[in-house]
A tleap script that builds the chain and sets N, CA, C and O, in Angstrom:
source leaprc.protein.ff14SB
mol = sequence {
  NMET THR ARG PHE ASP ASP LYS ARG LEU THR
  ASP ILE VAL LEU GLY GLU ALA ILE LEU ALA
  LEU LEU SER GLU GLY ASP PRO ILE THR PRO
  TYR SER LEU ILE GLU LYS LEU GLN LEU MET
  ALA VAL SER GLU LYS MET ALA PHE ARG LYS
  GLN ALA CYS THR SER ALA ILE ILE GLU VAL
  GLN SER SER LEU MET ALA GLN PRO SER GLU
  TYR GLY SER PHE GLN PRO GLY ASN GLU TYR
  PRO SER GLY SER LYS MET ILE CHIE
}
set mol.1.N position { -29.569 18.710 45.189 }
set mol.1.CA position { -30.227 18.969 42.648 }
set mol.1.C position { -30.284 16.840 43.570 }
set mol.1.O position { -29.701 16.109 44.370 }
set mol.2.N position { -31.547 16.906 42.526 }
set mol.2.CA position { -32.386 15.715 41.491 }
set mol.2.C position { -30.903 15.544 40.120 }
set mol.2.O position { -29.896 16.208 39.872 }
set mol.3.N position { -31.375 14.605 39.686 }
set mol.3.CA position { -30.091 14.733 38.960 }
set mol.3.C position { -30.477 15.875 37.986 }
set mol.3.O position { -29.715 16.638 37.391 }
set mol.4.N position { -32.516 15.797 37.940 }
set mol.4.CA position { -33.054 15.421 36.196 }
set mol.4.C position { -32.487 18.274 37.094 }
set mol.4.O position { -32.125 19.112 36.268 }
set mol.5.N position { -32.631 18.549 38.281 }
set mol.5.CA position { -32.092 19.369 38.389 }
set mol.5.C position { -30.236 19.366 38.079 }
set mol.5.O position { -29.987 20.509 37.695 }
set mol.6.N position { -29.446 18.868 38.096 }
set mol.6.CA position { -28.135 18.919 37.441 }
set mol.6.C position { -27.877 19.096 36.696 }
set mol.6.O position { -26.957 19.886 36.483 }
set mol.7.N position { -29.083 17.930 35.010 }
set mol.7.CA position { -28.845 18.501 33.543 }
set mol.7.C position { -29.211 19.568 33.442 }
set mol.7.O position { -28.314 20.245 32.940 }
set mol.8.N position { -30.451 20.382 33.740 }
set mol.8.CA position { -30.913 21.112 33.570 }
set mol.8.C position { -29.464 22.215 33.445 }
set mol.8.O position { -28.971 22.846 32.511 }
set mol.9.N position { -29.059 22.021 35.158 }
set mol.9.CA position { -28.343 23.618 35.711 }
set mol.9.C position { -26.926 23.566 34.544 }
set mol.9.O position { -26.244 24.482 34.086 }
set mol.10.N position { -26.850 21.511 34.255 }
set mol.10.CA position { -25.409 22.022 32.845 }
set mol.10.C position { -26.268 22.557 31.223 }
set mol.10.O position { -25.574 22.549 30.206 }
set mol.11.N position { -27.361 22.875 31.147 }
set mol.11.CA position { -27.626 22.846 30.342 }
set mol.11.C position { -27.608 24.718 29.996 }
set mol.11.O position { -27.234 25.494 29.117 }
set mol.12.N position { -28.395 24.743 31.571 }
set mol.12.CA position { -28.142 26.560 31.508 }
set mol.12.C position { -26.628 26.898 31.442 }
set mol.12.O position { -26.585 27.742 30.548 }
set mol.13.N position { -25.247 26.691 31.933 }
set mol.13.CA position { -24.785 26.893 31.834 }
set mol.13.C position { -24.425 26.560 30.601 }
set mol.13.O position { -24.365 27.565 29.894 }
set mol.14.N position { -24.117 25.422 29.949 }
set mol.14.CA position { -24.456 25.928 27.970 }
set mol.14.C position { -24.430 26.828 27.714 }
set mol.14.O position { -23.622 27.748 27.843 }
set mol.15.N position { -25.298 26.710 27.316 }
set mol.15.CA position { -26.413 28.291 26.615 }
set mol.15.C position { -25.391 29.454 27.749 }
set mol.15.O position { -24.932 30.476 27.239 }
set mol.16.N position { -25.310 29.360 28.220 }
set mol.16.CA position { -24.627 31.163 28.795 }
set mol.16.C position { -23.700 31.272 28.048 }
set mol.16.O position { -23.599 32.296 27.373 }
set mol.17.N position { -22.519 29.987 27.935 }
set mol.17.CA position { -21.345 29.815 27.232 }
set mol.17.C position { -21.987 29.963 25.557 }
set mol.17.O position { -21.132 30.462 24.826 }
set mol.18.N position { -22.980 29.713 25.004 }
set mol.18.CA position { -23.012 30.021 23.950 }
set mol.18.C position { -22.854 31.231 23.930 }
set mol.18.O position { -21.708 31.569 23.631 }
set mol.19.N position { -23.662 32.151 24.163 }
set mol.19.CA position { -24.907 33.377 24.693 }
set mol.19.C position { -23.291 34.114 24.556 }
set mol.19.O position { -23.028 34.648 23.478 }
set mol.20.N position { -22.640 34.121 25.238 }
set mol.20.CA position { -21.160 35.288 25.860 }
set mol.20.C position { -20.027 34.583 24.622 }
set mol.20.O position { -19.048 35.294 24.397 }
set mol.21.N position { -20.092 33.556 24.009 }
set mol.21.CA position { -19.431 33.656 22.402 }
set mol.21.C position { -20.336 34.090 21.819 }
set mol.21.O position { -19.696 33.696 20.844 }
set mol.22.N position { -21.805 34.812 21.134 }
set mol.22.CA position { -22.262 35.186 20.440 }
set mol.22.C position { -21.800 36.370 21.011 }
set mol.22.O position { -20.688 36.649 20.563 }
set mol.23.N position { -22.380 37.496 22.145 }
set mol.23.CA position { -22.284 37.881 22.627 }
set mol.23.C position { -20.152 39.153 21.905 }
set mol.23.O position { -19.995 40.243 21.356 }
set mol.24.N position { -19.029 37.908 22.476 }
set mol.24.CA position { -17.913 38.782 22.679 }
set mol.24.C position { -17.980 38.172 20.721 }
set mol.24.O position { -16.963 37.665 20.249 }
set mol.25.N position { -18.934 38.291 20.061 }
set mol.25.CA position { -18.469 38.095 18.312 }
set mol.25.C position { -17.313 36.321 18.233 }
set mol.25.O position { -16.959 35.806 17.173 }
set mol.26.N position { -17.066 35.916 19.263 }
set mol.26.CA position { -16.476 34.793 18.627 }
set mol.26.C position { -17.448 33.709 17.734 }
set mol.26.O position { -18.602 33.657 17.308 }
set mol.27.N position { -16.035 32.763 17.738 }
set mol.27.CA position { -16.713 31.855 16.676 }
set mol.27.C position { -16.976 30.330 17.290 }
set mol.27.O position { -16.188 29.771 18.053 }
set mol.28.N position { -18.285 29.733 16.796 }
set mol.28.CA position { -19.280 28.849 17.598 }
set mol.28.C position { -18.387 27.599 17.152 }
set mol.28.O position { -18.542 26.945 16.121 }
set mol.29.N position { -17.353 27.389 18.212 }
set mol.29.CA position { -17.308 25.760 17.745 }
set mol.29.C position { -17.257 25.400 18.705 }
set mol.29.O position { -17.731 26.129 19.577 }
set mol.30.N position { -16.331 23.350 19.337 }
set mol.30.CA position { -17.201 22.359 19.969 }
set mol.30.C position { -15.378 22.739 20.909 }
set mol.30.O position { -15.069 22.250 21.995 }
set mol.31.N position { -14.619 23.557 20.197 }
set mol.31.CA position { -13.609 23.925 21.237 }
set mol.31.C position { -13.721 25.543 21.559 }
set mol.31.O position { -13.025 26.022 22.454 }
set mol.32.N position { -14.263 26.031 21.100 }
set mol.32.CA position { -14.449 27.492 21.755 }
set mol.32.C position { -15.076 27.253 22.395 }
set mol.32.O position { -14.682 27.598 23.509 }
set mol.33.N position { -16.763 26.391 22.428 }
set mol.33.CA position { -17.143 26.477 24.417 }
set mol.33.C position { -16.883 25.379 25.303 }
set mol.33.O position { -17.439 25.139 26.375 }
set mol.34.N position { -15.560 24.455 24.467 }
set mol.34.CA position { -15.145 24.376 25.659 }
set mol.34.C position { -14.217 25.181 25.935 }
set mol.34.O position { -14.766 25.771 26.866 }
set mol.35.N position { -13.650 25.453 25.878 }
set mol.35.CA position { -12.503 26.477 26.431 }
set mol.35.C position { -13.080 28.732 27.184 }
set mol.35.O position { -12.516 29.713 27.670 }
set mol.36.N position { -14.247 28.363 26.817 }
set mol.36.CA position { -15.497 29.671 27.297 }
set mol.36.C position { -16.068 28.515 28.506 }
set mol.36.O position { -16.733 29.132 29.338 }
set mol.37.N position { -16.001 27.214 28.787 }
set mol.37.CA position { -16.669 26.799 29.640 }
set mol.37.C position { -15.448 26.577 31.018 }
set mol.37.O position { -15.719 26.993 32.144 }
set mol.38.N position { -14.056 25.838 30.690 }
set mol.38.CA position { -13.271 26.540 31.493 }
set mol.38.C position { -13.311 27.208 31.933 }
set mol.38.O position { -13.356 27.191 33.163 }
set mol.39.N position { -13.323 28.307 31.190 }
set mol.39.CA position { -12.668 30.171 32.152 }
set mol.39.C position { -13.628 30.556 32.747 }
set mol.39.O position { -13.442 31.294 33.715 }
set mol.40.N position { -15.428 30.053 32.230 }
set mol.40.CA position { -16.300 30.221 33.489 }
set mol.40.C position { -16.943 28.876 35.143 }
set mol.40.O position { -17.861 28.810 35.960 }
set mol.41.N position { -15.694 28.101 34.752 }
set mol.41.CA position { -15.728 27.134 35.905 }
set mol.41.C position { -15.080 27.546 36.675 }
set mol.41.O position { -15.327 27.570 37.881 }
set mol.42.N position { -13.800 28.089 35.950 }
set mol.42.CA position { -12.658 28.649 37.261 }
set mol.42.C position { -12.716 30.280 37.613 }
set mol.42.O position { -11.802 31.002 38.009 }
set mol.43.N position { -13.483 30.461 37.459 }
set mol.43.CA position { -14.799 32.087 37.389 }
set mol.43.C position { -15.302 31.977 39.092 }
set mol.43.O position { -15.114 32.432 40.221 }
set mol.44.N position { -16.206 30.839 38.148 }
set mol.44.CA position { -17.074 30.142 39.063 }
set mol.44.C position { -16.767 29.585 40.963 }
set mol.44.O position { -16.165 28.625 41.443 }
set mol.45.N position { -17.884 31.293 41.872 }
set mol.45.CA position { -17.436 31.182 43.174 }
set mol.45.C position { -18.584 29.671 43.700 }
set mol.45.O position { -18.321 29.274 44.835 }
set mol.46.N position { -19.465 29.078 43.147 }
set mol.46.CA position { -19.988 28.615 43.193 }
set mol.46.C position { -20.540 26.492 43.492 }
set mol.46.O position { -21.511 25.862 43.075 }
set mol.47.N position { -20.130 26.347 43.793 }
set mol.47.CA position { -19.443 25.037 44.256 }
set mol.47.C position { -20.493 24.354 42.473 }
set mol.47.O position { -20.018 24.119 41.361 }
set mol.48.N position { -21.225 24.299 42.717 }
set mol.48.CA position { -23.147 23.743 41.711 }
set mol.48.C position { -22.180 24.141 40.554 }
set mol.48.O position { -21.676 23.165 39.999 }
set mol.49.N position { -21.933 24.957 40.228 }
set mol.49.CA position { -22.372 25.571 39.761 }
set mol.49.C position { -20.830 25.004 38.288 }
set mol.49.O position { -20.763 24.394 37.222 }
set mol.50.N position { -19.679 25.933 39.503 }
set mol.50.CA position { -18.581 24.459 38.805 }
set mol.50.C position { -19.040 23.955 38.852 }
set mol.50.O position { -20.038 24.127 38.151 }
set mol.51.N position { -19.004 22.904 39.539 }
set mol.51.CA position { -20.078 21.480 38.462 }
set mol.51.C position { -20.405 21.104 37.345 }
set mol.51.O position { -19.743 20.339 36.644 }
set mol.52.N position { -21.836 21.778 36.962 }
set mol.52.CA position { -22.108 22.204 35.994 }
set mol.52.C position { -21.522 22.972 34.778 }
set mol.52.O position { -22.057 22.884 33.673 }
set mol.53.N position { -20.238 23.845 35.031 }
set mol.53.CA position { -19.523 23.269 33.122 }
set mol.53.C position { -18.818 22.455 33.163 }
set mol.53.O position { -18.606 21.867 32.103 }
set mol.54.N position { -17.913 21.889 34.713 }
set mol.54.CA position { -17.448 20.395 33.986 }
set mol.54.C position { -18.003 18.978 33.768 }
set mol.54.O position { -17.617 17.913 33.286 }
set mol.55.N position { -19.188 19.525 34.408 }
set mol.55.CA position { -20.695 18.594 33.613 }
set mol.55.C position { -20.356 18.846 31.981 }
set mol.55.O position { -19.466 18.118 31.542 }
set mol.56.N position { -20.956 19.782 31.048 }
set mol.56.CA position { -21.252 20.536 30.128 }
set mol.56.C position { -20.670 20.504 29.955 }
set mol.56.O position { -20.874 20.397 28.745 }
set mol.57.N position { -18.251 20.457 30.181 }
set mol.57.CA position { -17.114 20.476 29.469 }
set mol.57.C position { -17.439 18.876 29.013 }
set mol.57.O position { -17.263 18.597 27.827 }
set mol.58.N position { -17.831 18.003 29.783 }
set mol.58.CA position { -17.868 16.236 28.952 }
set mol.58.C position { -18.550 16.179 28.514 }
set mol.58.O position { -18.327 15.324 27.657 }
set mol.59.N position { -19.587 16.576 28.402 }
set mol.59.CA position { -20.973 16.502 27.182 }
set mol.59.C position { -20.695 16.758 26.356 }
set mol.59.O position { -21.036 16.061 25.400 }
set mol.60.N position { -19.945 17.844 26.162 }
set mol.60.CA position { -19.437 18.282 24.228 }
set mol.60.C position { -17.799 17.358 24.318 }
set mol.60.O position { -17.191 17.110 23.276 }
set mol.61.N position { -17.432 17.070 25.244 }
set mol.61.CA position { -15.917 15.792 24.482 }
set mol.61.C position { -16.705 14.830 23.663 }
set mol.61.O position { -16.567 14.415 22.513 }
set mol.62.N position { -17.936 14.506 25.002 }
set mol.62.CA position { -18.786 13.253 24.415 }
set mol.62.C position { -19.109 13.145 23.188 }
set mol.62.O position { -18.606 12.382 22.363 }
set mol.63.N position { -19.866 13.822 23.051 }
set mol.63.CA position { -20.827 14.254 21.312 }
set mol.63.C position { -18.934 14.123 20.362 }
set mol.63.O position { -18.592 13.169 19.664 }
set mol.64.N position { -18.290 15.049 20.588 }
set mol.64.CA position { -16.580 15.631 19.698 }
set mol.64.C position { -15.887 13.927 19.480 }
set mol.64.O position { -15.196 13.807 18.469 }
set mol.65.N position { -16.011 12.941 20.170 }
set mol.65.CA position { -15.508 11.722 20.175 }
set mol.65.C position { -16.521 10.938 19.141 }
set mol.65.O position { -16.362 10.514 17.996 }
set mol.66.N position { -17.869 10.935 20.247 }
set mol.66.CA position { -18.653 9.811 19.470 }
set mol.66.C position { -19.412 10.517 17.980 }
set mol.66.O position { -20.446 9.973 17.594 }
set mol.67.N position { -18.818 11.823 17.118 }
set mol.67.CA position { -18.946 12.284 16.129 }
set mol.67.C position { -17.731 12.513 15.897 }
set mol.67.O position { -17.718 13.676 16.302 }
set mol.68.N position { -16.647 12.315 15.549 }
set mol.68.CA position { -15.726 12.583 13.803 }
set mol.68.C position { -16.782 13.212 13.101 }
set mol.68.O position { -17.862 12.904 12.598 }
set mol.69.N position { -15.839 14.524 13.304 }
set mol.69.CA position { -16.847 15.587 11.900 }
set mol.69.C position { -16.203 16.991 11.363 }
set mol.69.O position { -15.587 17.527 12.285 }
set mol.70.N position { -16.178 17.418 10.683 }
set mol.70.CA position { -15.676 18.976 10.135 }
set mol.70.C position { -14.262 19.425 11.026 }
set mol.70.O position { -13.275 19.874 10.442 }
set mol.71.N position { -14.312 19.227 12.605 }
set mol.71.CA position { -13.805 19.802 12.900 }
set mol.71.C position { -12.899 18.561 13.837 }
set mol.71.O position { -12.760 18.302 15.033 }
set mol.72.N position { -12.377 17.970 12.470 }
set mol.72.CA position { -11.337 17.080 13.270 }
set mol.72.C position { -11.850 15.874 14.530 }
set mol.72.O position { -12.934 15.943 15.109 }
set mol.73.N position { -10.605 14.592 14.822 }
set mol.73.CA position { -11.192 14.433 15.363 }
set mol.73.C position { -10.388 14.597 16.880 }
set mol.73.O position { -9.175 14.652 17.082 }
set mol.74.N position { -11.336 14.644 17.706 }
set mol.74.CA position { -10.976 15.120 19.872 }
set mol.74.C position { -10.460 13.525 20.425 }
set mol.74.O position { -10.993 12.469 20.765 }
set mol.75.N position { -9.365 13.974 20.306 }
set mol.75.CA position { -8.575 13.697 22.058 }
set mol.75.C position { -8.211 14.263 23.128 }
set mol.75.O position { -7.308 15.095 23.213 }
set mol.76.N position { -9.333 13.581 24.600 }
set mol.76.CA position { -8.676 13.927 26.159 }
set mol.76.C position { -7.216 14.506 25.469 }
set mol.76.O position { -6.388 13.920 24.771 }
set mol.77.N position { -7.283 16.345 26.128 }
set mol.77.CA position { -6.028 17.025 26.294 }
set mol.77.C position { -5.461 17.170 25.761 }
set mol.77.O position { -4.287 17.347 26.088 }
set mol.78.N position { -6.012 17.208 24.194 }
set mol.78.CA position { -5.505 17.845 23.013 }
set mol.78.C position { -7.133 19.207 22.691 }
set mol.78.O position { -8.052 18.863 21.947 }
set mol.79.N position { -7.137 20.061 23.121 }
set mol.79.CA position { -7.860 21.110 22.929 }
set mol.79.C position { -8.322 21.593 21.620 }
set mol.79.O position { -9.500 21.749 21.300 }
set mol.80.N position { -6.735 21.935 20.503 }
set mol.80.CA position { -7.617 22.193 19.237 }
set mol.80.C position { -7.496 21.767 18.357 }
set mol.80.O position { -7.222 22.525 17.427 }
set mol.81.N position { -7.621 20.252 18.066 }
set mol.81.CA position { -6.653 18.435 17.164 }
set mol.81.C position { -6.056 19.785 16.118 }
set mol.81.O position { -5.958 20.982 16.387 }
set mol.82.N position { -5.702 18.989 14.779 }
set mol.82.CA position { -4.777 19.323 13.294 }
set mol.82.C position { -6.407 18.459 12.012 }
set mol.82.O position { -6.862 17.406 11.566 }
set mol.83.N position { -6.585 19.969 12.048 }
set mol.83.CA position { -7.475 19.340 11.209 }
set mol.83.C position { -8.828 20.129 11.786 }
set mol.83.O position { -9.994 19.803 12.010 }
set mol.84.N position { -8.198 21.093 11.880 }
set mol.84.CA position { -10.065 21.399 12.768 }
set mol.84.C position { -10.735 22.370 12.143 }
set mol.84.O position { -9.968 22.656 11.223 }
set mol.85.N position { -11.695 23.081 12.044 }
set mol.85.CA position { -11.989 24.262 11.403 }
set mol.85.C position { -12.905 25.106 13.128 }
set mol.85.O position { -13.344 24.666 14.190 }
set mol.86.N position { -12.768 26.510 12.441 }
set mol.86.CA position { -13.642 27.766 13.004 }
set mol.86.C position { -14.849 27.710 12.519 }
set mol.86.O position { -14.736 27.643 11.295 }
set mol.87.N position { -16.808 27.695 13.072 }
set mol.87.CA position { -17.244 28.247 11.956 }
set mol.87.C position { -18.078 29.322 12.685 }
set mol.87.O position { -18.182 29.434 13.907 }
set mol.88.N position { -18.423 29.784 12.122 }
set mol.88.CA position { -19.100 31.130 12.599 }
set mol.88.C position { -21.076 30.890 12.735 }
set mol.88.O position { -21.788 31.828 13.093 }
savepdb mol mol.pdb
quit
């Protein structure tokens, strides 16, 4: 796969995770998204899709570290920081 294909597949699994959260009625937060992507990666049988889930997790974590916001500050290994908010 090319780098473009890798990025495209990462975007696809990110979208699938968001749609799954919406269909389950779960709140959409960076933390719920990371958790859903982790669950998807564990259950994924195809290595390239598992890697795409991991890349999507890294992308969400990187955006949290770059832009501390209403969700609280993100520290790697700390899935739900104090002061984090859940929104729909």
